[in-house]
N, C-alpha and C positions, 0 to 999 in steps of 0.2 A: 278445393280452393285453386284458383288459377295461379299460374306462375307469377312471381312478383318482380318488381322493377325497383332498383335502388334509386333514391331521389338525390340527385346532385352528389356532393361529397359526404353526405350525412350517413347515418346508420339506419335511416328509415327506408323500409321497403313496402311498396304498395302494389295492389293488383292494377293491371293496366287499364281496367275499367273502374272508375269511381262513380260516386253519386253526387250530383250537384243539388244542393238543398235550398235554393232560393224560394221554392214553393213549400218548404217546410217552415211554417211560421212567418213567411214573408208577406204579411198582410199589407205592408206598404207598397208591395210590388204587384200583387195579384188580388183581385176581389174574391171574396167568398171562400177563403181557405178554412179548412177544419183542422183543429189541433190534433185530434185523434187520427185523422188521415195522415197527417205529417209524421206522427210517431210510427204508424204502420208502414209508411214509405221507407223510413230509415231501417226498420227491422227487416223489411223485404229485401233491401240491398244486402244486408249482412247475411241473410238466409240464402242468398242466391250467388254467393261467391265474390261479392264486392266487399273490399275492406276499407276503402278510402271514402270518407264523408267530407265533402267540401262545403263549408259554411262560412258565415261572416257576421259580424255585429250588424252590418247594414241590412241583413235579411230580418226584417221585423224589429230592428233596433234591439237585438239581443234575444228575441223570441225563438229564432231558429236554433241558436246555441242551447237555450233552455230545453226545448223539445228534444234535441239530440241527447242531452244529458239524461233526460228521463227515459228515452227510448232504448239506450244501450245498457240499462240496468239488467243484470242477469246474463250479459255477454262477457266473454273474456276480454277485458280492456286491452291486454297486451297484443291481441290479434286485430285490433281496430286502429286505423290511422285517421286521426282527426286533423283536418286542415281548417284553420279559421283565419280571419283577416280583420284588420281595424285600420282606421285613419279618420273616422268621423268623430269629431270632438263636439259633444253636445254641451253647450254652456248653460250656466244657471238660468239665464233668461230665455232658454229654449232655442237660441240660434245655434247653427252648426257650422263648424269650419273643418277643413282638412288639416290634419296635424300629424307630422312625422317626428316630433321632438322626442328625444330619449325619455323624458319624464312621462309624456303621454303614452308612448308605446308600452312602457313598463306597467303603467296603470291599466291600460287596455288588456294586457295579458293577464294581469291579476283578476280583472273582472270576468274575462272569458273563462278562466279556470273555475271560478265560482259558478257561473251559469252552466258550464258543461259538467260540473260536479266531478272533476278529475284533477289530478295533481301534476299533469304535464300535457302539453299540446304537441302533437307530432310535427306539425308544420304550421308555422305562423307567418302570414304575409302582411306586408305593408300594402293596404288595399288600393290606395291612390297616393300619388306623390303630392306633397305640399309645395309651396313656392319659396320657402325660406330655409328649411333644414338641409344641411349638406347630407346627401344620401348615404355616404359612407359612415357618417356619425349615427344616423338612424340604424343602420345595419350593425354597427358596433354595439349599440344598446341591446339589440336582439341577440348578439353573440354573447353578451354578459348573461342574458337569461338562459341561453343555451348551455353555457358553462355551469350555470346553477341548476340545470336539470329541469327548468320550467318549460322549455321548448326543445325540440330535437332537430329541427331543420328550419332554415330561414328562406322566406320567399318574398318576392315583390310582384305587384300586379298593376296593370295600366301604366307602366313606365315606358317612356320613350327609350330608344336604344341608348341615347346619350345619358339618360338618367340611370339606366341599368348599368352602364359602364362605371358611372360614378359610385353607384351603390356597391359594385363588386370590386372596388379598388383594392381591397385586402383579400379578395378571393373567397369571401364568406357567403355569397349567395348560392343557395342550393337549387331553387326552383323559380321559374319565371312563368306567371300565368297571364296570358293575354288573349284578346279576341282573335280567334282563328277558326276558319272552317273551309270547306270546299268552296264556299261563296266569297270568303274574305281571306286571301292568301298572301297579302303584302308582307307578312312576317318572314316569308321564305327568302326574300331577297338578301337582306344583310343579317337580320337577327339570328337566324338558324345557324349561320356559320360562327357567329360570336358565341352562341350558347354551346355549340359542340366543342369549340376550342377551349372553353373554360369549364367544362363538365357541369353545366347548369341544365337541369331537366326542364323540359317545356310542357306546360299543361294548357291546352286551349280551352277557353270558355265560350259558351254559345256554339258548341260543335254541331248541333242540329239546327242552328240558325233560327232559334225560337220556333222550331217545328216545321220550318220551310223544307228541310231536308228529310222529312219523314214520309213524304208522299200523301199526307192527309189533306192538303189544300189543292183544290182544283179550279176554283174561280175566285175572283176578287172577294176580299173579306175585310171587314172593318172591326175594330176593337173599341171597347169603352175607354174613355179618357184616362181612367186610372189603371189601365193595363199597359205594361212596359212596351208592348208591341204597337201601341196606338200611333206613334209618330215615326215608326221604322220605315225608311224608304224602300227596303226590300219587299215590303208588302203592298207597294203601290204601283199602279200603271204598268208601263212596258217592262220595267225591271221585274216586277212580280210575274208577268206572263212568261218572260224569258226563263226565269228560274224554274217555274212549273214545267216548262217544256223540257229543260235539262233533266230535272228530277224524274220525269216520266220515262226517260231513256234508261233508267236504272232498273225498270221493272223486269226485263228478261234475266238480268243477273240475279235479282232477288228470287225469281221463280226457279232458277237453276239450283239455288241453295235451299229451296223451300223456306224462304225467309222473307221478312218485310224489307222495304226500302230502307227504313231507319236502321235495321240490323246490319244491312250491307254497308251503309255509310259508316256506321261505328266500326265495323270490321276493317274498313279502309284505314281509319285512324289507328286502330290497334296494330296494323301491319306497317304503319308509317314510321320509319326509323328515327324521324325527328321528334316524335311525340312520346312522352313518357307515360302519361295517364290522361285518359279522356273522361270528362265528367258531365255526361248528359243529365239534365234535371228531369223531374217527373212530378206530375200533379196527382197521379193515381198509382196504386200498387201494381196494377197490371202493366203499366209502362215500365216500371223498374224490372219486373220479371222478364218482359219482352226485351228490354235493352241488354239484360244479362246474357241472353241467348247469343248475343254477338260474340261472346268469348269462345263459342263453339264453331264459329264460321271461319273457314280458311279460304281466302280468295286466291285464285291462281294468279301467277305473275301477269298474265294477259288481262285478267279482269281488273287487277289493281291498276294497271296502266290505262285501261279503257276509262275507268272512273277518273283517274288523274287528268287525262286529256280532255274529258268531257267538260270539266270545270276549269280548264286553264284560262 
């Protein structure tokens, strides 16, 4: 097992490499997913030195949590860190709103616990901010659940810096999960300083930029309308060509470590002091095993700087 990192001010410790599970049961995000493959992906993570599983109600509207609950049977629950998220309130008429109200969050945690078949959640995030709930009141509700032992750490996701500050008024936020990658670095300007000053751990989502930072794309590509990459500007025109040219420059570093480009990119995150846990997703077991190899790569200071500058 890799060395672990303490999350925020909580008692939760996770491996610096986690597993993003939006392709485990996330039938609403990706076409053609198989449930048994999803369970196998989860087990492959746990079998290869990864202890944090990052899921959400939004991944398959509960299906991802259900599959994870099934997949972890037979493993020591005390050695697994389950992170999940909620904010999507599905109403009786089938409509959906974003809801951070204390009542909704408490109900969401109760339902997540049932789907995961566990009696506590290690890290629970407010997945998206709503427009009406004071963010510190939402976090207070989660803190009550923390005191009751239902959750062990409190997180927020997709929050602006102003919303994060409001949420953390009482110093109760442990983790902030936001989009960040070598391609999308605007969090570095102000957010990182705030997080460091308030002992809040940072978890980037889309660290491999939906596959763009893996080196697997070489020419323009298009995706079906039901694929979350379909409307992503990173995959289009001059922007796409520029990214591919930058990624190709990582090949010599990868070769020096007998590694893939994706493994070298993950190693950069693992050595980045501003990042607590990196959570690449996977659609195949082989991807999980390959990603886990990044835990064994140690970039030199010069290599780290070279990658950093390449994507400035």
